[in-house]
N, CA, C and O atoms as a GROMACS GRO file, in nm:
protein
  496
    1MET      N    1  12.008   0.647  12.069
    1MET     CA    2  11.984   0.784  12.108
    1MET      C    3  12.113   0.846  12.159
    1MET      O    4  12.185   0.786  12.239
    2ILE      N    5  12.141   0.964  12.114
    2ILE     CA    6  12.261   1.036  12.157
    2ILE      C    7  12.236   1.098  12.294
    2ILE      O    8  12.138   1.170  12.314
    3GLU      N    9  12.324   1.070  12.387
    3GLU     CA   10  12.311   1.128  12.520
    3GLU      C   11  12.390   1.258  12.525
    3GLU      O   12  12.508   1.261  12.491
    4LEU      N   13  12.324   1.364  12.567
    4LEU     CA   14  12.387   1.496  12.573
    4LEU      C   15  12.387   1.549  12.715
    4LEU      O   16  12.290   1.532  12.790
    5SER      N   17  12.496   1.616  12.751
    5SER     CA   18  12.499   1.687  12.878
    5SER      C   19  12.415   1.813  12.865
    5SER      O   20  12.376   1.850  12.754
    6LYS      N   21  12.386   1.878  12.975
    6LYS     CA   22  12.309   2.004  12.973
    6LYS      C   23  12.382   2.108  12.887
    6LYS      O   24  12.319   2.178  12.808
    7ALA      N   25  12.513   2.118  12.904
    7ALA     CA   26  12.591   2.217  12.828
    7ALA      C   27  12.588   2.184  12.678
    7ALA      O   28  12.574   2.275  12.596
    8GLU      N   29  12.601   2.058  12.643
    8GLU     CA   30  12.596   2.018  12.502
    8GLU      C   31  12.459   2.050  12.443
    8GLU      O   32  12.449   2.099  12.330
    9PHE      N   33  12.354   2.022  12.520
    9PHE     CA   34  12.220   2.054  12.472
    9PHE      C   35  12.205   2.204  12.450
    9PHE      O   36  12.145   2.246  12.351
   10ASP      N   37  12.258   2.286  12.540
   10ASP     CA   38  12.248   2.431  12.525
   10ASP      C   39  12.314   2.478  12.396
   10ASP      O   40  12.262   2.567  12.328
   11VAL      N   41  12.428   2.420  12.363
   11VAL     CA   42  12.498   2.456  12.239
   11VAL      C   43  12.415   2.413  12.118
   11VAL      O   44  12.397   2.490  12.024
   12LEU      N   45  12.364   2.291  12.121
   12LEU     CA   46  12.282   2.242  12.011
   12LEU      C   47  12.155   2.324  11.997
   12LEU      O   48  12.110   2.353  11.886
   13ASP      N   49  12.097   2.363  12.108
   13ASP     CA   50  11.976   2.445  12.108
   13ASP      C   51  12.003   2.581  12.041
   13ASP      O   52  11.919   2.633  11.968
   14ALA      N   53  12.120   2.637  12.067
   14ALA     CA   54  12.159   2.764  12.004
   14ALA      C   55  12.174   2.746  11.852
   14ALA      O   56  12.144   2.838  11.776
   15LEU      N   57  12.219   2.631  11.810
   15LEU     CA   58  12.232   2.605  11.667
   15LEU      C   59  12.096   2.585  11.602
   15LEU      O   60  12.073   2.630  11.489
   16TRP      N   61  12.004   2.518  11.671
   16TRP     CA   62  11.871   2.494  11.615
   16TRP      C   63  11.796   2.624  11.585
   16TRP      O   64  11.707   2.624  11.500
   17ILE      N   65  11.831   2.732  11.651
   17ILE     CA   66  11.765   2.861  11.628
   17ILE      C   67  11.773   2.898  11.480
   17ILE      O   68  11.675   2.942  11.421
   18ASN      N   69  11.891   2.881  11.422
   18ASN     CA   70  11.912   2.914  11.281
   18ASN      C   71  12.041   2.846  11.235
   18ASN      O   72  12.149   2.876  11.285
   19TYR      N   73  12.029   2.758  11.141
   19TYR     CA   74  12.147   2.687  11.092
   19TYR      C   75  12.142   2.676  10.942
   19TYR      O   76  12.034   2.688  10.882
   20PRO      N   77  12.255   2.654  10.880
   20PRO     CA   78  12.388   2.633  10.937
   20PRO      C   79  12.441   2.761  11.001
   20PRO      O   80  12.394   2.871  10.974
   21ALA      N   81  12.542   2.742  11.088
   21ALA     CA   82  12.600   2.856  11.159
   21ALA      C   83  12.747   2.830  11.186
   21ALA      O   84  12.791   2.716  11.202
   22THR      N   85  12.821   2.939  11.192
   22THR     CA   86  12.963   2.929  11.227
   22THR      C   87  12.977   2.921  11.379
   22THR      O   88  12.883   2.948  11.453
   23ALA      N   89  13.096   2.884  11.423
   23ALA     CA   90  13.123   2.881  11.567
   23ALA      C   91  13.103   3.020  11.626
   23ALA      O   92  13.049   3.034  11.736
   24SER      N   93  13.144   3.123  11.555
   24SER     CA   94  13.128   3.260  11.604
   24SER      C   95  12.982   3.296  11.624
   24SER      O   96  12.946   3.361  11.722
   25GLN      N   97  12.898   3.256  11.531
   25GLN     CA   98  12.754   3.284  11.544
   25GLN      C   99  12.694   3.212  11.664
   25GLN      O  100  12.612   3.268  11.736
   26ILE      N  101  12.736   3.088  11.685
   26ILE     CA  102  12.686   3.010  11.799
   26ILE      C  103  12.734   3.073  11.930
   26ILE      O  104  12.658   3.084  12.026
   27ILE      N  105  12.859   3.113  11.933
   27ILE     CA  106  12.915   3.179  12.052
   27ILE      C  107  12.837   3.306  12.082
   27ILE      O  108  12.806   3.334  12.198
   28GLU      N  109  12.806   3.383  11.979
   28GLU     CA  110  12.730   3.507  11.998
   28GLU      C  111  12.590   3.479  12.054
   28GLU      O  112  12.543   3.550  12.143
   29ARG      N  113  12.525   3.375  12.003
   29ARG     CA  114  12.391   3.340  12.053
   29ARG      C  115  12.394   3.300  12.200
   29ARG      O  116  12.300   3.329  12.274
   30LEU      N  117  12.501   3.234  12.240
   30LEU     CA  118  12.511   3.185  12.378
   30LEU      C  119  12.561   3.292  12.475
   30LEU      O  120  12.542   3.281  12.596
   31SER      N  121  12.625   3.396  12.422
   31SER     CA  122  12.691   3.494  12.510
   31SER      C  123  12.594   3.570  12.600
   31SER      O  124  12.634   3.616  12.707
   32ASP      N  125  12.469   3.585  12.558
   32ASP     CA  126  12.373   3.658  12.642
   32ASP      C  127  12.338   3.583  12.769
   32ASP      O  128  12.320   3.642  12.876
   33ASP      N  129  12.327   3.449  12.757
   33ASP     CA  130  12.282   3.368  12.871
   33ASP      C  131  12.395   3.299  12.947
   33ASP      O  132  12.381   3.270  13.066
   34LYS      N  133  12.503   3.272  12.880
   34LYS     CA  134  12.611   3.192  12.941
   34LYS      C  135  12.737   3.277  12.957
   34LYS      O  136  12.766   3.366  12.878
   35GLN      N  137  12.810   3.247  13.060
   35GLN     CA  138  12.938   3.313  13.084
   35GLN      C  139  13.052   3.220  13.044
   35GLN      O  140  13.154   3.213  13.112
   36TRP      N  141  13.032   3.149  12.934
   36TRP     CA  142  13.132   3.052  12.890
   36TRP      C  143  13.238   3.120  12.804
   36TRP      O  144  13.210   3.214  12.730
   37HIS      N  145  13.359   3.070  12.817
   37HIS     CA  146  13.469   3.116  12.734
   37HIS      C  147  13.450   3.058  12.593
   37HIS      O  148  13.393   2.950  12.577
   38GLU      N  149  13.498   3.130  12.495
   38GLU     CA  150  13.488   3.087  12.355
   38GLU      C  151  13.544   2.946  12.335
   38GLU      O  152  13.486   2.866  12.261
   39LYS      N  153  13.656   2.916  12.400
   39LYS     CA  154  13.720   2.784  12.387
   39LYS      C  155  13.629   2.674  12.443
   39LYS      O  156  13.626   2.564  12.390
   40THR      N  157  13.556   2.704  12.548
   40THR     CA  158  13.462   2.606  12.606
   40THR      C  159  13.356   2.568  12.504
   40THR      O  160  13.325   2.450  12.486
   41ILE      N  161  13.301   2.668  12.436
   41ILE     CA  162  13.196   2.642  12.337
   41ILE      C  163  13.253   2.563  12.220
   41ILE      O  164  13.187   2.472  12.170
   42LYS      N  165  13.374   2.596  12.177
   42LYS     CA  166  13.436   2.521  12.067
   42LYS      C  167  13.464   2.376  12.108
   42LYS      O  168  13.451   2.285  12.027
   43THR      N  169  13.500   2.356  12.233
   43THR     CA  170  13.519   2.219  12.284
   43THR      C  171  13.387   2.143  12.282
   43THR      O  172  13.382   2.027  12.242
   44LEU      N  173  13.279   2.209  12.324
   44LEU     CA  174  13.146   2.145  12.322
   44LEU      C  175  13.103   2.115  12.179
   44LEU      O  176  13.043   2.010  12.154
   45LEU      N  177  13.132   2.204  12.084
   45LEU     CA  178  13.102   2.177  11.943
   45LEU      C  179  13.176   2.052  11.895
   45LEU      O  180  13.120   1.968  11.825
   46GLY      N  181  13.303   2.040  11.933
   46GLY     CA  182  13.382   1.922  11.897
   46GLY      C  183  13.323   1.795  11.956
   46GLY      O  184  13.318   1.693  11.887
   47ARG      N  185  13.278   1.800  12.080
   47ARG     CA  186  13.216   1.682  12.142
   47ARG      C  187  13.088   1.643  12.068
   47ARG      O  188  13.062   1.525  12.046
   48LEU      N  189  13.009   1.744  12.030
   48LEU     CA  190  12.883   1.718  11.960
   48LEU      C  191  12.910   1.655  11.822
   48LEU      O  192  12.833   1.570  11.777
   49VAL      N  193  13.016   1.696  11.758
   49VAL     CA  194  13.054   1.634  11.629
   49VAL      C  195  13.093   1.488  11.653
   49VAL      O  196  13.049   1.400  11.579
   50LYS      N  197  13.174   1.461  11.755
   50LYS     CA  198  13.217   1.324  11.785
   50LYS      C  199  13.099   1.234  11.821
   50LYS      O  200  13.099   1.115  11.787
   51LYS      N  201  12.999   1.289  11.888
   51LYS     CA  202  12.881   1.212  11.927
   51LYS      C  203  12.784   1.191  11.811
   51LYS      O  204  12.690   1.112  11.821
   52GLY      N  205  12.807   1.262  11.700
   52GLY     CA  206  12.718   1.248  11.586
   52GLY      C  207  12.595   1.337  11.592
   52GLY      O  208  12.500   1.316  11.517
   53ALA      N  209  12.596   1.435  11.681
   53ALA     CA  210  12.483   1.528  11.691
   53ALA      C  211  12.497   1.644  11.593
   53ALA      O  212  12.398   1.706  11.555
   54LEU      N  213  12.621   1.672  11.552
   54LEU     CA  214  12.649   1.780  11.458
   54LEU      C  215  12.737   1.728  11.345
   54LEU      O  216  12.810   1.630  11.358
   55THR      N  217  12.726   1.798  11.234
   55THR     CA  218  12.821   1.778  11.125
   55THR      C  219  12.874   1.916  11.090
   55THR      O  220  12.818   2.017  11.133
   56PHE      N  221  12.981   1.921  11.013
   56PHE     CA  222  13.036   2.051  10.977
   56PHE      C  223  13.101   2.045  10.840
   56PHE      O  224  13.137   1.939  10.790
   57GLU      N  225  13.116   2.162  10.782
   57GLU     CA  226  13.192   2.179  10.659
   57GLU      C  227  13.292   2.290  10.685
   57GLU      O  228  13.264   2.386  10.757
   58LYS      N  229  13.408   2.276  10.626
   58LYS     CA  230  13.510   2.378  10.643
   58LYS      C  231  13.505   2.470  10.522
   58LYS      O  232  13.515   2.425  10.407
   59GLU      N  233  13.490   2.599  10.548
   59GLU     CA  234  13.492   2.701  10.443
   59GLU      C  235  13.602   2.800  10.477
   59GLU      O  236  13.587   2.883  10.566
   60GLY      N  237  13.711   2.789  10.407
   60GLY     CA  238  13.825   2.875  10.439
   60GLY      C  239  13.876   2.842  10.577
   60GLY      O  240  13.916   2.729  10.605
   61ARG      N  241  13.875   2.942  10.664
   61ARG     CA  242  13.922   2.921  10.801
   61ARG      C  243  13.809   2.899  10.900
   61ARG      O  244  13.832   2.887  11.020
   62GLN      N  245  13.685   2.892  10.849
   62GLN     CA  246  13.569   2.876  10.937
   62GLN      C  247  13.507   2.738  10.923
   62GLN      O  248  13.513   2.675  10.817
   63TYR      N  249  13.449   2.692  11.032
   63TYR     CA  250  13.370   2.570  11.032
   63TYR      C  251  13.223   2.611  11.033
   63TYR      O  252  13.182   2.696  11.112
   64ILE      N  253  13.146   2.550  10.945
   64ILE     CA  254  13.003   2.575  10.937
   64ILE      C  255  12.934   2.452  10.995
   64ILE      O  256  12.949   2.342  10.941
   65TYR      N  257  12.859   2.469  11.104
   65TYR     CA  258  12.796   2.358  11.175
   65TYR      C  259  12.649   2.343  11.139
   65TYR      O  260  12.577   2.441  11.118
   66MET      N  261  12.606   2.217  11.132
   66MET     CA  262  12.466   2.183  11.107
   66MET      C  263  12.427   2.069  11.201
   66MET      O  264  12.506   1.978  11.224
   67PRO      N  265  12.306   2.072  11.255
   67PRO     CA  266  12.262   1.961  11.341
   67PRO      C  267  12.232   1.838  11.255
   67PRO      O  268  12.192   1.849  11.139
   68CYS      N  269  12.253   1.722  11.313
   68CYS     CA  270  12.222   1.596  11.244
   68CYS      C  271  12.080   1.549  11.273
   68CYS      O  272  12.034   1.449  11.218
   69MET      N  273  12.012   1.622  11.359
   69MET     CA  274  11.874   1.588  11.393
   69MET      C  275  11.796   1.716  11.419
   69MET      O  276  11.853   1.818  11.458
   70GLU      N  277  11.668   1.709  11.397
   70GLU     CA  278  11.582   1.824  11.425
   70GLU      C  279  11.549   1.827  11.575
   70GLU      O  280  11.550   1.724  11.642
   71ARG      N  281  11.521   1.945  11.625
   71ARG     CA  282  11.490   1.961  11.767
   71ARG      C  283  11.368   1.876  11.807
   71ARG      O  284  11.369   1.811  11.911
   72ALA      N  285  11.265   1.878  11.723
   72ALA     CA  286  11.143   1.803  11.754
   72ALA      C  287  11.171   1.653  11.766
   72ALA      O  288  11.116   1.585  11.853
   73ASP      N  289  11.258   1.600  11.679
   73ASP     CA  290  11.292   1.458  11.686
   73ASP      C  291  11.368   1.426  11.814
   73ASP      O  292  11.341   1.326  11.880
   74TYR      N  293  11.462   1.513  11.850
   74TYR     CA  294  11.539   1.491  11.973
   74TYR      C  295  11.450   1.497  12.096
   74TYR      O  296  11.458   1.410  12.183
   75THR      N  297  11.364   1.599  12.104
   75THR     CA  298  11.280   1.613  12.223
   75THR      C  299  11.179   1.500  12.233
   75THR      O  300  11.146   1.456  12.344
   76LEU      N  301  11.129   1.451  12.120
   76LEU     CA  302  11.037   1.337  12.124
   76LEU      C  303  11.108   1.214  12.180
   76LEU      O  304  11.054   1.147  12.268
   77LYS      N  305  11.228   1.184  12.132
   77LYS     CA  306  11.303   1.068  12.181
   77LYS      C  307  11.336   1.083  12.329
   77LYS      O  308  11.324   0.987  12.406
   78GLU      N  309  11.380   1.202  12.370
   78GLU     CA  310  11.412   1.225  12.511
   78GLU      C  311  11.289   1.212  12.599
   78GLU      O  312  11.296   1.156  12.708
   79SER      N  313  11.176   1.263  12.552
   79SER     CA  314  11.050   1.252  12.628
   79SER      C  315  11.011   1.106  12.644
   79SER      O  316  10.972   1.062  12.752
   80GLN      N  317  11.022   1.030  12.535
   80GLN     CA  318  10.988   0.887  12.542
   80GLN      C  319  11.080   0.814  12.638
   80GLN      O  320  11.034   0.729  12.714
   81ASN      N  321  11.209   0.844  12.634
   81ASN     CA  322  11.305   0.781  12.726
   81ASN      C  323  11.272   0.816  12.871
   81ASN      O  324  11.277   0.729  12.958
   82PHE      N  325  11.240   0.943  12.896
   82PHE     CA  326  11.205   0.987  13.032
   82PHE      C  327  11.083   0.913  13.082
   82PHE      O  328  11.083   0.862  13.194
   83ILE      N  329  10.978   0.907  13.003
   83ILE     CA  330  10.853   0.840  13.043
   83ILE      C  331  10.877   0.690  13.064
   83ILE      O  332  10.821   0.630  13.156
   84GLU      N  333  10.958   0.631  12.979
   84GLU     CA  334  10.989   0.488  12.994
   84GLU      C  335  11.066   0.464  13.126
   84GLU      O  336  11.032   0.372  13.200
   85ARG      N  337  11.167   0.547  13.153
   85ARG     CA  338  11.250   0.528  13.273
   85ARG      C  339  11.174   0.552  13.402
   85ARG      O  340  11.186   0.474  13.496
   86PHE      N  341  11.097   0.660  13.409
   86PHE     CA  342  11.036   0.700  13.534
   86PHE      C  343  10.892   0.655  13.554
   86PHE      O  344  10.843   0.648  13.666
   87PHE      N  345  10.824   0.624  13.444
   87PHE     CA  346  10.681   0.591  13.453
   87PHE      C  347  10.645   0.462  13.380
   87PHE      O  348  10.529   0.442  13.344
   88SER      N  349  10.743   0.376  13.357
   88SER     CA  350  10.722   0.246  13.290
   88SER      C  351  10.647   0.263  13.157
   88SER      O  352  10.566   0.178  13.119
   89GLY      N  353  10.676   0.374  13.087
   89GLY     CA  354  10.617   0.396  12.956
   89GLY      C  355  10.477   0.453  12.958
   89GLY      O  356  10.416   0.468  12.852
   90ARG      N  357  10.423   0.484  13.075
   90ARG     CA  358  10.286   0.535  13.087
   90ARG      C  359  10.286   0.686  13.110
   90ARG      O  360  10.359   0.737  13.194
   91ILE      N  361  10.203   0.756  13.035
   91ILE     CA  362  10.196   0.901  13.044
   91ILE      C  363  10.101   0.946  13.155
   91ILE      O  364  10.123   1.050  13.217
   92ALA      N  365   9.996   0.868  13.180
   92ALA     CA  366   9.894   0.908  13.278
   92ALA      C  367   9.953   0.940  13.416
   92ALA      O  368   9.916   1.042  13.474
   93PRO      N  369  10.045   0.858  13.471
   93PRO     CA  370  10.100   0.894  13.602
   93PRO      C  371  10.178   1.026  13.602
   93PRO      O  372  10.180   1.097  13.702
   94LEU      N  373  10.239   1.059  13.490
   94LEU     CA  374  10.312   1.186  13.479
   94LEU      C  375  10.214   1.303  13.487
   94LEU      O  376  10.234   1.395  13.565
   95VAL      N  377  10.110   1.298  13.405
   95VAL     CA  378  10.011   1.406  13.403
   95VAL      C  379   9.938   1.412  13.537
   95VAL      O  380   9.911   1.520  13.589
   96SER      N  381   9.906   1.296  13.592
   96SER     CA  382   9.838   1.290  13.721
   96SER      C  383   9.921   1.357  13.831
   96SER      O  384   9.867   1.427  13.916
   97GLY      N  385  10.050   1.335  13.827
   97GLY     CA  386  10.139   1.396  13.926
   97GLY      C  387  10.137   1.548  13.918
   97GLY      O  388  10.135   1.616  14.020
   98PHE      N  389  10.137   1.600  13.795
   98PHE     CA  390  10.128   1.745  13.778
   98PHE      C  391   9.994   1.798  13.826
   98PHE      O  392   9.986   1.903  13.889
   99ALA      N  393   9.888   1.724  13.795
   99ALA     CA  394   9.754   1.767  13.836
   99ALA      C  395   9.742   1.769  13.988
   99ALA      O  396   9.688   1.864  14.045
  100LYS      N  397   9.792   1.666  14.055
  100LYS     CA  398   9.784   1.658  14.200
  100LYS      C  399   9.864   1.767  14.269
  100LYS      O  400   9.828   1.813  14.377
  101SER      N  401   9.972   1.809  14.206
  101SER     CA  402  10.053   1.916  14.267
  101SER      C  403  10.010   2.054  14.218
  101SER      O  404  10.077   2.154  14.243
  102GLU      N  405   9.898   2.057  14.148
  102GLU     CA  406   9.838   2.181  14.098
  102GLU      C  407   9.932   2.260  14.009
  102GLU      O  408   9.936   2.383  14.015
  103GLN      N  409  10.007   2.189  13.926
  103GLN     CA  410  10.099   2.254  13.834
  103GLN      C  411  10.044   2.260  13.691
  103GLN      O  412  10.114   2.303  13.599
  104LEU      N  413   9.921   2.217  13.672
  104LEU     CA  414   9.858   2.226  13.540
  104LEU      C  415   9.772   2.352  13.535
  104LEU      O  416   9.686   2.374  13.620
  105SER      N  417   9.798   2.434  13.436
  105SER     CA  418   9.715   2.554  13.418
  105SER      C  419   9.590   2.515  13.341
  105SER      O  420   9.581   2.405  13.285
  106GLN      N  421   9.494   2.604  13.338
  106GLN     CA  422   9.373   2.579  13.259
  106GLN      C  423   9.409   2.562  13.112
  106GLN      O  424   9.348   2.480  13.042
  107GLN      N  425   9.506   2.638  13.065
  107GLN     CA  426   9.550   2.625  12.926
  107GLN      C  427   9.608   2.485  12.901
  107GLN      O  428   9.579   2.423  12.799
  108ASP      N  429   9.689   2.434  12.996
  108ASP     CA  430   9.743   2.298  12.984
  108ASP      C  431   9.629   2.197  12.974
  108ASP      O  432   9.632   2.107  12.890
  109ILE      N  433   9.532   2.211  13.059
  109ILE     CA  434   9.418   2.118  13.063
  109ILE      C  435   9.342   2.122  12.930
  109ILE      O  436   9.308   2.018  12.874
  110ASN      N  437   9.316   2.242  12.881
  110ASN     CA  438   9.244   2.256  12.753
  110ASN      C  439   9.323   2.193  12.638
  110ASN      O  440   9.265   2.126  12.552
  111GLU      N  441   9.454   2.214  12.636
  111GLU     CA  442   9.538   2.156  12.531
  111GLU      C  443   9.540   2.004  12.539
  111GLU      O  444   9.533   1.936  12.437
  112LEU      N  445   9.548   1.950  12.661
  112LEU     CA  446   9.546   1.805  12.677
  112LEU      C  447   9.412   1.746  12.632
  112LEU      O  448   9.409   1.642  12.566
  113LYS      N  449   9.302   1.812  12.667
  113LYS     CA  450   9.171   1.765  12.623
  113LYS      C  451   9.162   1.763  12.471
  113LYS      O  452   9.107   1.669  12.413
  114LYS      N  453   9.214   1.867  12.407
  114LYS     CA  454   9.210   1.874  12.261
  114LYS      C  455   9.293   1.762  12.199
  114LYS      O  456   9.250   1.698  12.103
  115VAL      N  457   9.411   1.738  12.253
  115VAL     CA  458   9.496   1.630  12.202
  115VAL      C  459   9.424   1.496  12.213
  115VAL      O  460   9.424   1.417  12.119
  116ILE      N  461   9.361   1.471  12.327
  116ILE     CA  462   9.289   1.345  12.347
  116ILE      C  463   9.169   1.337  12.253
  116ILE      O  464   9.144   1.232  12.194
  117ASP      N  465   9.094   1.445  12.240
  117ASP     CA  466   8.979   1.446  12.148
  117ASP      C  467   9.023   1.418  12.005
  117ASP      O  468   8.962   1.336  11.936
  118ASP      N  469   9.129   1.485  11.961
  118ASP     CA  470   9.180   1.463  11.824
  118ASP      C  471   9.226   1.319  11.806
  118ASP      O  472   9.200   1.259  11.701
  119TRP      N  473   9.293   1.264  11.905
  119TRP     CA  474   9.342   1.127  11.897
  119TRP      C  475   9.223   1.031  11.887
  119TRP      O  476   9.224   0.939  11.805
  120GLU      N  477   9.120   1.052  11.970
  120GLU     CA  478   9.003   0.965  11.968
  120GLU      C  479   8.931   0.972  11.833
  120GLU      O  480   8.885   0.869  11.783
  121LYS      N  481   8.921   1.090  11.774
  121LYS     CA  482   8.858   1.104  11.642
  121LYS      C  483   8.935   1.027  11.535
  121LYS      O  484   8.875   0.968  11.445
  122ASN      N  485   9.066   1.027  11.544
  122ASN     CA  486   9.149   0.957  11.446
  122ASN      C  487   9.148   0.805  11.464
  122ASN      O  488   9.184   0.731  11.373
  123GLN      N  489   9.106   0.759  11.581
  123GLN     CA  490   9.102   0.616  11.608
  123GLN      C  491   8.977   0.550  11.551
  123GLN      O  492   8.971   0.428  11.538
  124LYS      N  493   8.878   0.630  11.517
  124LYS     CA  494   8.749   0.575  11.469
  124LYS      C  495   8.755   0.543  11.322
  124LYS      O  496   8.656   0.496  11.266
   0.00000   0.00000   0.00000
């Protein structure tokens, strides 16, 4: 699993919006939320390429970047790693903690019930 810093994830997240994309397009996407210098973003793009999270093609004077993984795949792996590290691989204590601190909305509860119901139907 590729380990990403928060800043690296933010850059990759901007690319996942629509790719392939040039560095300029990624910089533009990030400019609304981040006060990063253009060189900072280009440095982060270079780090992501070295880590194997991005690939690129050179077209003239521009680099066209593409992610090496889909967002859903990355978030699934990160979620599994988080649950393994903090909850010994068990999801129930995580959900229980949210429920006890009253951070689950009715919508969250309904969605969780549906997921469990669907899973149980598929197990039969």
